[in-house]
C-alpha positions, 0 to 999 in steps of 0.5 A, spaced: 543 411 526 540 404 525 533 406 527 534 411 522 536 406 516 530 401 518 525 407 517 529 409 510 529 402 508 521 401 510 519 407 506 523 405 500 519 398 499 512 402 501 513 407 495 516 401 491 510 397 492 505 403 491 508 404 484 510 397 481 503 395 483 498 400 481 493 394 481 493 393 488 491 400 489 485 400 485 483 394 489 483 398 495 478 404 493 483 408 489 480 411 483 481 408 476 485 413 472 481 417 466 483 419 460 482 425 455 482 425 448 478 426 441 472 421 442 465 421 437 459 417 440 455 415 434 448 412 432 446 415 439 439 418 442 442 425 444 438 428 450 441 435 450 435 437 456 435 445 452 432 442 446 429 437 443 432 430 443 436 428 437 435 421 433 441 417 431 446 422 433 453 423 433 456 427 439 464 429 438 468 431 445 475 434 444 479 435 450 474 437 456 469 440 451 464 438 447 465 440 440 460 437 436 452 435 436 447 433 431 445 428 426 450 430 421 457 431 424 464 429 421 468 425 425 475 427 425 480 421 423 484 422 429 477 421 434 476 414 438 469 412 435 464 409 440 459 406 437 452 408 442 447 404 437 441 403 442 444 408 447 442 414 449 447 420 452 444 425 457 448 430 461 452 428 467 447 428 473 447 434 478 446 433 485 445 441 489 446 438 496 451 432 499 457 432 504 460 427 499 467 426 500 467 429 507 465 423 510 468 416 509 465 411 515 459 415 519 461 411 525 468 413 525 470 419 528 477 420 523 474 420 517 468 425 519 470 432 516 463 436 515 463 439 522 467 444 526 467 445 533 462 451 534 456 454 531 459 460 528 465 457 522 463 461 516 470 461 514 470 453 514 471 451 507 468 444 504 473 444 499 479 444 503 476 438 506 474 434 500 477 427 499 478 426 491 481 418 493 473 417 497 470 410 495 464 413 495 466 418 489 466 412 484 460 409 487 457 415 485 458 417 478 458 410 475 450 412 476 451 418 472 452 423 477 458 428 475 457 434 479 455 435 486 454 441 491 459 438 498 457 442 504 458 442 511 453 441 517 452 443 524 452 450 527 449 456 525 454 457 520 457 451 519 462 453 513 462 454 506 460 449 501 463 447 494 461 446 487 465 440 485 466 434 479 467 427 481 474 427 478 481 429 479 487 427 484 486 434 488 480 438 491 483 443 486 482 439 480 475 437 482 473 445 484 468 447 478 468 453 476 470 456 484 463 456 485 463 457 493 457 459 497 456 460 505 451 456 508 446 458 514 442 453 518 436 457 519 434 457 527 428 451 527 422 452 531 421 445 530 423 438 533 430 435 530 427 428 530 424 423 533 429 422 539 428 430 540 424 430 547 425 437 549 418 441 550 415 447 546 418 451 551 425 449 551 425 449 543 422 456 543 428 458 547 433 455 543 430 457 537 430 465 540 437 464 542 439 462 536 436 467 532 439 473 537 446 470 535 445 470 528 442 477 528 448 480 533 454 476 528 450 478 521 450 486 525 457 485 526 459 483 518 455 489 517 459 493 520 466 490 518 463 491 510 462 498 512 468 499 515 472 495 510 468 499 504 470 506 507 477 504 508 478 502 501 475 508 498 480 512 502 486 508 499 487 505 505 490 498 505 486 492 507 492 490 512 489 496 516 482 492 517 483 487 523 483 480 520 477 476 522 476 470 519 468 469 520 467 476 517 472 475 512 467 470 510 461 473 510 463 479 507 462 476 500 455 475 501 453 482 504 457 484 497 452 481 493 459 477 490 457 470 493 450 466 494 447 464 501 445 457 502 440 457 507 438 450 510 430 450 513 425 445 513 419 447 518 414 451 514 414 457 519 422 456 519 421 457 512 417 463 512 422 466 517 428 465 513 424 469 507 422 475 512 429 475 515 433 475 508 428 481 506 430 485 512 437 484 511 436 485 504 440 479 502 434 475 498 437 476 492 442 472 493 438 467 497 438 459 495 433 455 500 435 447 501 432 442 504 425 445 504 421 439 506 415 443 508 416 447 502 409 445 498 406 448 505 408 456 503 410 454 496 406 461 494 411 465 499 417 463 496 415 463 489 413 471 491 420 472 493 423 469 487 427 464 491 430 458 488 429 452 492 434 445 493 429 441 495 430 434 498 431 429 500 425 426 496 426 419 498 424 421 505 418 420 510 412 425 511 415 431 516 408 430 520 404 424 522 397 427 519 400 428 512 400 423 506 405 419 505 407 422 499 408 429 501 415 429 500 415 425 493 410 430 490 414 436 494 418 439 489 413 438 483 408 442 488 413 448 488 414 447 481 407 448 480 406 454 484 412 457 479 418 455 484 425 454 481 426 447 483 432 443 484 433 436 487 438 434 492 439 427 497 443 430 502 447 424 503 454 422 503 454 415 501 448 414 497 448 420 493 448 415 487 441 414 488 440 421 485 436 418 479 431 415 483 430 421 487 428 424 481 424 418 479 420 418 484 419 425 483 417 425 476 413 419 478 409 424 483 407 430 478 414 433 476 413 429 470 420 426 467 422 432 463 421 436 469 426 432 473 431 431 469 432 438 468 431 438 476 438 435 475 441 438 470 440 445 467 436 448 473 441 447 478 447 449 474 442 456 473 441 456 480 449 456 481 451 461 475 454 455 471 449 454 465 455 457 461 459 450 461 454 445 465 447 442 465 445 441 458 449 437 452 451 443 447 457 445 443 462 449 447 459 446 454 464 442 459 464 434 456 460 431 463 455 426 460 454 419 460 451 414 456 445 409 458 442 402 455 435 406 458 431 411 462 437 413 468 431 413 473 430 406 472 433 401 476 434 396 471 438 401 467 446 401 466 451 406 465 456 404 459 460 410 458 462 416 462 465 422 461 468 428 466 471 434 464 472 430 457 475 424 460 473 418 459 472 415 466 472 407 467 465 404 469 469 401 475 466 402 483 467 397 489 461 395 488 463 393 480 469 390 484 465 385 488 460 384 483 466 381 479 469 377 484 464 374 487 461 372 480 467 368 478 469 366 485 475 361 486 475 357 490 468 356 493 464 355 486 461 348 487 462 343 481 
């Protein structure tokens, strides 16, 4: 009884502390709150991406929507006016492949939630593991990145990726358009890294075994869908079909209702993945991710009309004999061959560097305009959300940021940020540390 009383007292004090001192929560990594309303960003240069830039323009936001864009937009009386003179407005940047929100400290197992036990777990949804309070989220979004694909890794079918905005108190609030994709780590015939000491024979055996496992599971999924469809046609209840989580997760892909995100990097593996997808009649809903050696098979990818999420751009060549700049030029070479390209970092803590991945791609042949499209409208089109994301247009969701320069340059600062129409404070653990040590007391020498 006494013990129970102490427990209740402790909980009361803890809850009171959290309510009374929100500043202390923010100091320990919680997100500063955003707010919606009516905002008018005036005197700005606006880069819509899908049309020509607008000089000395006004952008009007109402709730979560862009309500006006142009050089002669009327500013309503109830709008909060933000003078953006000398600044440029861009649509929010879009990273097409991350683990953001799924890991906090890479060396601490308790904070790693991007990989499940087993090779065949397509039913594992990344969305359920996203931590909205991750300190990596504010660090990322103050660089202008507002939307990401967050995806599981490990195993043949590691799970289902989700499209999220970087604002919200719950994963459901962050989930963008209910977009999800089953992830397939295509069997690799290459080494997993410099630490991989397997012989060529061992690598080939492992790849053959993984391919056999993939085909066996796909056969089972096809049979499951046929049985399910036949029973529905007969008017029988879904409960008549045995519930198999993995099969249920793959069923939307086989029915053409969900994309299949296929990770492959080695040229031979990319070709094999294209051939496999064509044989299995899923190439029309296939999205390739990674494709480090995509430039070697760019024409084959273009002929298959498969979109690509290329990256990381800031990487080293896959082969010692390759030029140092092949990872930087990969996206441009793919695009030159006619491939639809979006960029990805493949990261968790450093998704904030997406603008610099795009900057390197631009410097090595992609052009600045195409690189900007590869982190805005192109991924939105690939994932079928270009009706609300990826560009600055009336009626689209207000995901955008305002800078004092080129977002691909390190000297540029983001001054204003909006996600889902919420004005987000430009605050992260980095800005807090900068402010603390800029004005440190004690410790400043007189």
